[in-house]
N, C-alpha and C positions, 0 to 999 in steps of 0.2 A: 878839394876832393879830386881824385885822379881816376881816370878810366883804366880798367885792367882788362886785358884780353884773356878769354877762356877758350881753349881749344878742346874739342871732345870727339870721341869716336864711339860709334855703336858697333859692338863686337858680336859676330856670329861664327861659331866653330873656330875660335881663335884667329879670325880675320876681321879686319876693319871693313864693314860694309858701307859705312857712311862716316865722313869726317866733316865737322863744321866748326865755326867759331863765332863768338859774339863778344861784346864788351859789357862791363858792368861797373857800377860805382861801389858795389858791396861784395868784393871777392871772399870775404869771411862768412857770408851768409849762405850756407849750403842749401837751404830751402829755395832761395831765389835762383841759385845756379841750377838746381834740379828742375825747377819750373821752366826756366829758359831752355834747357836742353830738351825737356819733354815737348815744349811748344815747337821747337825746331824740328824734332823728329816727327811729330804729328803733321806738321806742314808738308813734310816729305812723304807722308803716308806710312810711316813706320811705327808700329806699336809692339810693346813687349807682350801684351795679351795675345796678339796674333802669332807670336813666336818669331817675329821678324828679326829679333836680336836677342842675345843671351846676357849681355852685360854692357855697361857704359863706363868708359874711362875718360877722365878729364884732367887737364893741366892748367894751372893758373900761371899766366905769364905777366910778370910785373915789369914795368919800365923803371929802371933805376938811373 
């Protein structure tokens, strides 16, 4: 198994307000990716319910 890097951005008014990254063994599992992103945003005190961001975009970066 290989670690895969995921980079993500929390978007508000078409601007990235937070950018982060993490690694995962399961880049195909969208639920695990979503959970990891949500945990990272919560750690930074950002929540969608509070209106801190409008959208999340992420990119899977594989090492070839």
